[in-house]
C-alpha positions in Angstrom: -18.6 29.4 16.0 -17.5 27.4 13.2 -19.2 24.1 12.6 -17.7 21.2 11.0 -19.5 18.8 8.8 -18.2 14.9 8.7 -17.2 14.2 5.2 -19.9 11.7 3.4 -17.4 10.4 1.8 -14.0 10.0 2.9 -11.4 6.9 2.7 -8.5 6.7 4.6 -5.3 4.5 4.7 -2.7 3.6 7.2 -0.2 3.7 7.4 0.7 6.4 4.8 3.7 5.3 4.2 5.8 2.1 4.0 9.2 1.2 3.1 11.6 -1.6 3.1 14.5 -3.4 1.6 14.8 -6.2 0.0 17.6 -8.6 -2.0 17.0 -9.1 -5.4 14.8 -11.5 -6.9 12.7 -11.7 -4.1 8.7 -10.5 -3.7 8.0 -7.9 -0.6 4.5 -7.5 0.8 3.2 -4.5 2.2 -0.1 -4.5 4.3 -2.5 -1.3 4.6 -5.7 -0.8 6.4 -8.3 1.3 4.6 -10.7 2.7 6.7 -14.6 4.1 5.4 -13.8 7.4 7.4 -17.0 9.0 5.9 -20.5 9.0 6.9 -22.0 7.2 4.4 -21.8 3.5 3.3 -18.4 3.6 0.4 -16.8 1.5 -2.6 -13.1 2.0 -2.8 -11.5 1.5 -6.1 -7.4 0.7 -5.5 -4.6 1.7 -7.8 -1.2 1.7 -7.9 0.8 3.7 -10.2 4.5 5.3 -10.7 6.5 1.6 -9.8 9.0 0.5 -12.0 9.4 -2.9 -10.4 6.2 -5.1 -11.0 3.8 -4.7 -8.0 0.3 -6.5 -7.4 -2.8 -5.4 -5.1 -4.4 -7.9 -3.3 -7.8 -6.0 -4.5 -8.7 -3.4 -7.1 -11.4 -2.6 -5.3 -12.7 -2.4 -1.6 -16.4 -2.6 -0.4 -19.3 -2.1 0.9 -18.0 -0.6 3.9 -20.1 0.8 6.0 -19.1 4.2 8.0 -15.8 3.3 10.4 -15.5 -0.2 9.1 -11.9 -1.3 7.9 -10.3 -3.5 5.5 -7.4 -5.2 4.7 -5.0 -4.4 1.5 -2.2 -6.6 0.8 0.6 -5.1 -1.9 3.4 -7.2 -3.2 6.6 -5.7 -4.9 8.7 -7.8 -7.0 12.5 -6.9 -7.3 13.9 -8.0 -10.5 17.3 -9.7 -10.6 18.1 -7.0 -12.9 18.0 -4.7 -9.6 21.3 -3.0 -8.6 22.4 -2.6 -4.6 20.9 0.9 -3.9 18.3 1.1 -6.1 14.7 2.2 -5.0 11.4 1.9 -6.3 8.6 4.1 -5.7 5.0 3.5 -6.0 2.3 5.2 -4.9 -0.9 3.7 -3.9 -4.7 5.5 -4.7 -7.7 4.6 -2.6 -10.8 6.5 -4.3 -14.2 6.7 -3.3 -16.8 5.5 -6.0 -19.6 7.4 -4.3 -17.7 10.5 -5.0 -15.0 9.8 -7.6 -12.9 13.3 -6.7 -12.2 12.2 -3.2 -9.1 10.2 -2.8 -6.2 9.6 -0.5 -2.4 8.4 -1.5 0.0 6.4 0.3 3.7 5.8 -0.4 5.6 2.4 -1.3 9.3 2.3 -0.9 11.4 -0.5 -1.8 15.1 -0.4 -1.7 17.4 -3.1 -2.5 20.0 -3.9 0.1 22.7 -6.6 -0.1 22.1 -10.2 0.6 22.4 -11.6 3.4 25.3 -14.2 4.7 24.0 -17.2 6.0 27.0 -19.4 7.5 26.1 -22.5 8.8 27.0 -23.5 12.7 27.7 -27.0 13.7 28.0 -27.8 17.3 30.1 -30.3 18.0 
């Protein structure tokens, strides 16, 4: 019989991948949930890397969270006006346990530039 011992320190992030498409010169917001899936209270460092477009975090630090507790994280990506239709930005979001910095989890953020939407005014008479 194999006994599974729960991890003392274990961050989780949901969803693991977020993607969207947007026109140029617009900021797009992505929401994530960070959960302490460990058995001990923990604090978490949040980092984003690999991005070529300006990206900001609502928090670079979350905690303390008790086991099972969840916190919201918002990541904003600004698509520059110089981006071409079809261009993509891939950012990797990393959540790391402060109690055990060797334990982390990643999520991906994929932003694609699309054609601008055309709005045609409608006048009902």
